[in-house]
C-alpha positions, 0 to 999 in steps of 0.5 A: 808470113806475119803482117803487123800494123804500122802506127799507133792504135787504141786496140789491145794486144792479142792474148789473154788468159782463161781459168781451166779447173784451178789453173790459169792458162795464158795465150799470147795470140789467137787467130780465127780462120773462116775455114777449118785447119788440121793440126796433123795426122789423127787430129780433127779440123778446127777453126781456132786453137788457143795454146798455152805452151806446156799446159794445154790447148782449147779448140773451137769450131766456127760455123760460117753460115751462122757465125757461131763459135763453139768450144769443142775440145780441151787438151791437157798433158797430151790427153784430149776431151771433147766438150758437150755442146752447150757445156759453156757459154761464149760471148764475143765483143768486137773491139775494133777493126784492123782492116775490113776483113780482120777484127780484134774481138774479145772472147769470154768463156763461161 
């Protein structure tokens, strides 16, 4: 079920892009779950997956104790590669709240 906010808001729409190598991947949405989700048999649990249909996906884990988000895996063309801890920096900035338990956050990946 998808819930949409009714009314006007100054918050940006979900989505964005990230440069991977010499490609720019576009994402229409992202949801961070406070619990790990499994994408099917043979896959690991992740808290957030950004997917550019037809290109690839970027997978993150979220530690609810430290509130730390970590990039752990990138998949392109059906082949996945784990990312070493600390290989890239992640910066987040809360832009506003939809409800007490749901925020719009900008994520920068370096």
